[in-house]
C-alpha positions as CSV (number, residue, x, y, z in Angstrom):
1,M,88.7,41.1,31.7
2,T,89.6,37.5,31.3
3,E,87.0,34.8,31.7
4,I,88.1,32.0,34.0
5,S,86.7,28.6,33.7
6,S,87.6,25.5,35.7
7,S,86.3,21.9,36.2
8,I,85.2,21.1,39.7
9,K,85.3,17.5,40.9
10,T,83.0,16.4,43.7
11,P,85.1,15.3,46.7
12,A,84.8,11.7,47.9
13,V,84.7,12.8,51.5
14,A,83.4,15.9,53.3
15,P,85.9,18.8,53.1
16,L,87.7,20.0,56.2
17,S,86.3,23.0,58.0
18,S,87.8,26.5,57.2
19,R,89.1,26.7,60.8
20,I,91.2,23.5,60.4
21,L,92.4,24.5,56.9
22,E,93.5,28.0,58.1
23,K,95.2,26.5,61.2
24,W,97.3,24.0,59.2
25,E,97.8,26.3,56.3
26,Y,99.4,28.8,58.6
27,T,101.5,26.1,60.3
28,S,102.8,24.8,57.0
29,L,103.8,28.4,56.0
30,I,105.7,28.8,59.3
31,F,107.4,25.4,58.7
32,W,108.4,26.5,55.2
33,I,109.8,29.8,56.5
34,E,111.9,28.1,59.1
35,V,113.3,25.7,56.5
36,T,114.2,28.5,54.1
37,R,115.9,30.4,56.9
38,N,118.1,27.4,57.6
39,H,118.8,26.3,54.1
40,G,118.3,29.4,52.0
41,S,116.0,29.8,49.0
42,S,116.3,29.1,45.4
43,D,115.6,31.6,42.5
44,L,112.2,33.3,42.9
45,T,109.4,31.8,40.8
46,I,105.7,32.1,40.7
47,D,105.5,29.1,42.9
48,N,107.8,30.3,45.7
49,L,107.3,34.1,45.5
50,T,104.6,34.3,48.2
51,F,106.6,32.2,50.7
52,H,109.7,34.3,50.1
53,I,107.8,37.6,50.7
54,I,106.2,36.2,53.8
55,R,109.6,35.1,55.1
56,M,111.2,38.5,54.4
57,S,108.2,40.4,56.0
58,T,107.8,38.4,59.2
59,Q,111.3,38.7,60.8
60,V,109.7,40.2,63.9
61,N,109.2,38.9,67.5
62,D,105.6,39.9,67.8
63,T,103.6,36.7,67.1
64,R,100.4,38.6,66.3
65,V,102.1,40.9,63.8
66,K,103.7,37.9,62.2
67,Y,100.4,36.1,61.9
68,L,98.5,39.1,60.5
69,T,101.2,39.9,58.0
70,T,101.4,36.3,56.8
71,K,97.7,36.0,56.3
72,L,97.5,39.4,54.5
73,I,100.2,38.6,52.0
74,Q,98.8,35.1,51.5
75,H,95.3,36.2,50.8
76,L,96.3,39.1,48.6
77,H,98.5,36.8,46.5
78,N,95.8,34.1,46.3
79,F,93.3,36.8,45.2
80,V,95.6,37.9,42.4
81,R,96.1,34.4,41.2
82,D,92.5,33.4,41.5
83,V,91.1,36.3,39.4
84,Q,94.2,36.5,37.1
85,L,94.4,40.2,37.9
86,Q,95.4,42.3,34.8
87,T,97.7,45.3,34.9
88,D,95.0,47.7,34.0
89,E,92.7,46.3,36.7
90,W,95.5,46.7,39.3
91,E,96.0,50.3,38.1
92,V,92.3,51.1,38.6
93,A,92.5,49.7,42.1
94,W,95.5,51.7,43.3
95,K,94.1,54.9,41.7
96,F,90.8,54.4,43.5
97,L,92.6,53.9,46.9
98,T,94.6,57.0,46.1
99,K,91.4,59.0,45.6
100,V,90.1,57.6,48.9
101,G,93.1,58.9,50.7
102,Q,92.9,62.3,49.0
103,A,89.2,62.6,50.0
104,C,90.1,62.3,53.7
105,T,90.0,65.4,55.9
106,P,90.1,66.0,59.7
107,E,86.3,66.0,59.6
108,R,85.8,63.3,57.0
109,Q,87.4,59.8,57.0
110,E,86.8,58.3,53.6
111,F,88.6,55.0,54.4
112,V,86.2,54.5,57.3
113,L,83.3,55.2,55.0
114,L,84.7,52.7,52.5
115,S,85.0,50.0,55.2
116,D,81.4,50.8,56.2
117,I,79.9,50.2,52.8
118,K,81.9,47.0,52.4
119,Q,81.4,45.8,56.1
120,T,84.9,44.7,56.8
121,S,84.5,47.8,60.2
122,E,76.4,41.4,72.6
123,A,73.5,42.1,74.9
124,T,72.8,45.3,73.0
125,K,73.9,44.8,69.4
126,S,76.8,46.9,68.1
127,S,76.6,49.1,65.1
128,I,79.1,51.2,63.1
129,L,80.7,54.3,64.6
130,G,80.5,56.4,61.5
131,P,83.1,58.5,59.6
132,F,82.2,61.8,61.2
133,F,82.8,60.9,64.9
134,N,85.1,63.0,67.0
135,D,85.7,63.1,70.7
136,T,85.5,66.9,71.0
137,S,81.8,67.2,71.9
138,R,81.1,68.9,75.2
139,L,79.6,67.5,78.4
140,F,76.0,68.3,79.1
141,D,73.8,68.0,82.1
142,N,70.9,65.6,81.9
143,G,67.9,67.3,80.3
144,Q,69.9,69.8,78.3
145,S,69.5,70.2,74.6
146,I,72.4,69.2,72.4
147,T,71.0,71.4,69.6
148,S,71.4,74.6,71.5
149,N,74.4,76.6,72.8
150,E,73.6,76.1,76.3
151,V,79.0,59.4,80.0
152,A,76.7,58.6,77.0
153,D,78.1,60.0,73.7
154,I,75.3,60.9,71.3
155,E,75.6,61.9,67.6
156,Y,72.9,62.9,65.2
157,S,72.9,63.0,61.4
158,K,74.0,66.7,61.6
159,P,77.7,66.8,62.7
160,D,77.1,69.6,65.3
161,C,74.3,67.7,67.1
162,R,76.4,65.7,69.5
163,G,77.1,65.7,73.2
164,K,78.3,63.7,76.3
165,F,76.2,62.8,79.3
166,H,76.7,61.1,82.6
167,T,74.0,58.7,83.8
168,D,72.3,59.3,87.1
169,Y,72.2,56.9,90.1
170,N,69.6,54.8,88.3
171,S,71.8,54.6,85.2
172,N,69.4,56.8,83.2
173,F,70.2,59.8,81.0
174,Y,67.9,62.1,79.1
175,L,68.2,65.0,76.7
176,K,66.4,67.2,74.3
177,A,67.3,67.1,70.6
178,V,65.9,67.1,67.1
179,K,64.2,64.1,65.6
180,P,66.7,62.4,63.2
181,V,65.9,62.2,59.5
182,D,67.2,60.1,56.6
183,Y,70.3,61.5,55.0
184,P,72.8,60.7,52.2
185,I,76.3,59.6,53.2
186,P,79.0,61.7,51.4
187,N,78.7,60.6,47.7
188,D,80.8,63.2,46.0
189,G,84.0,61.2,46.4
190,P,85.3,57.8,45.4
191,V,83.0,55.9,47.7
192,G,80.0,57.5,46.1
193,T,81.4,56.5,42.7
194,L,81.6,52.9,44.0
195,L,78.0,53.0,45.2
196,S,76.9,54.2,41.8
197,L,78.8,51.5,40.1
198,F,77.0,48.9,42.2
199,N,73.6,50.7,41.7
200,R,73.3,51.2,45.5
201,D,71.4,54.0,47.2
202,C,73.5,56.4,49.3
203,H,70.8,57.3,51.9
204,R,71.1,56.0,55.5
205,P,68.0,55.5,57.6
206,A,67.4,58.1,60.3
207,H,69.5,57.1,63.3
208,I,71.3,58.2,66.4
209,H,74.8,57.0,67.4
210,Y,75.7,56.0,71.0
211,I,79.0,55.2,72.7
212,I,78.4,54.0,76.2
213,T,81.3,53.3,78.6
214,H,81.7,52.0,82.2
215,P,84.9,50.9,83.9
216,A,83.4,47.5,84.7
217,Y,81.8,46.8,81.4
218,K,82.8,46.5,77.7
219,K,82.5,49.6,75.7
220,L,79.4,49.7,73.5
221,V,79.4,51.4,70.1
222,T,75.9,51.2,68.7
223,A,73.0,53.2,67.1
224,V,69.2,53.1,66.9
225,Y,67.3,53.4,63.7
226,S,63.8,54.9,63.1
227,R,61.3,52.3,62.0
228,E,59.6,55.1,59.9
229,S,62.6,55.1,57.5
230,K,62.1,53.6,54.0
231,F,65.8,52.9,53.9
232,I,65.9,50.4,56.8
233,Q,66.5,47.5,54.4
234,E,68.8,49.4,52.1
235,D,71.3,51.0,54.5
236,P,74.4,51.5,52.4
237,V,76.7,50.8,55.3
238,F,74.8,47.8,56.6
239,G,74.6,49.2,60.2
240,T,70.9,48.4,60.7
241,K,69.9,45.4,62.8
242,Q,66.3,44.5,63.6
243,S,67.1,44.7,67.4
244,L,68.2,48.3,66.9
245,V,65.1,49.5,65.1
246,V,63.0,51.7,67.3
247,D,59.7,53.6,67.4
248,I,60.0,57.4,67.9
249,I,56.5,58.0,69.2
250,W,54.4,61.2,69.3
251,T,53.1,62.0,72.7
252,E,51.0,64.8,74.2
253,D,51.7,63.8,77.9
254,A,51.7,67.1,79.7
255,V,53.0,65.7,83.0
256,L,56.0,64.1,81.3
257,A,56.7,67.4,79.5
258,E,56.5,69.4,82.7
259,T,58.7,67.0,84.7
260,Y,61.5,67.0,82.1
261,R,60.9,70.6,80.9
262,I,60.2,69.5,77.3
263,P,58.6,72.3,75.2
264,F,55.5,71.4,73.2
265,F,55.4,72.2,69.5
266,R,52.5,72.2,67.0
267,R,52.0,69.4,64.5
268,D,49.3,68.9,61.9
269,I,47.6,65.5,62.4
270,G,44.9,65.0,59.8
271,N,43.0,68.3,59.7
272,E,43.8,69.1,63.3
273,K,46.7,71.0,64.9
274,R,48.0,69.1,67.9
275,R,50.6,70.1,70.6
276,G,53.1,67.5,71.8
277,F,56.6,66.2,71.3
278,W,58.5,63.1,69.9
279,L,59.8,60.6,72.5
280,L,62.5,58.0,72.2
281,D,62.8,55.6,75.1
282,R,65.6,53.0,74.9
283,D,67.4,50.6,77.3
284,F,71.0,49.6,76.7
285,V,72.5,46.5,78.3
286,L,76.2,46.3,78.7
287,V,78.4,43.2,78.9
288,P,80.7,42.8,81.9
289,K,84.4,42.8,81.3
290,Q,86.3,39.5,81.9
291,S,88.8,39.3,84.7
292,K,92.3,37.9,84.1
293,E,91.0,34.6,85.4
294,G,88.3,34.6,82.8
295,C,85.4,35.4,85.2
296,P,83.2,38.5,85.1
């Protein structure tokens, strides 16, 4: 590793905002590209290599693709120059990404997991989708249990505890399930190695994923997190937000249990055996879609 030192001079005036810099930085690149297209380019050097690669990689009509490609190449090259990346360090990087790809399966998406722990993946705050999501879960009736063999898309920490539900006329849905618990994300692959390197815990706080859709509203991908969890402040994928932390309460309400056909179970509380069930009650607020005119 090479130690990099530099002298920093205090500017005489306030620096331009990042938005302005990015705007004009991109404009200058496009101007350079147009000039080189018209007049050709000289021999490649460390000074013009980035511009040349951008020019050769952006000969497309799609403006968005051109912009994304330009910024990707520019930032990658700037990173390499900034840290003075060494050959052995570059080799470690591509070998690591190779292992990430090799760890992917139809049931496990290691690249999504990697983006989750690095966090580069509204009315109700959004949260991450998770690397184990799939769209093959079955449709249940309200009140059914997703843990038996018997639209809100629910996923628990166990991959087989998921299901889809339609809301009723009051926009409510309800189901029976198992109280979620803390669990470790897959740490037997390259992402686990990276967490160990950073001395970070691999345990996620107990949570439930939701995907809520409606034709007139924006799709909401979110989750709720149990306040009981000791990993609330240490979520390895940074999905926890305070507005998404909930209380899963113990209740012994017989009327509620009978109305929704919820079976009681026994629980030791102090020196006493009590009968009841855990209850999670949560409201979700969706954001209306914008019309073509920009109005809801």
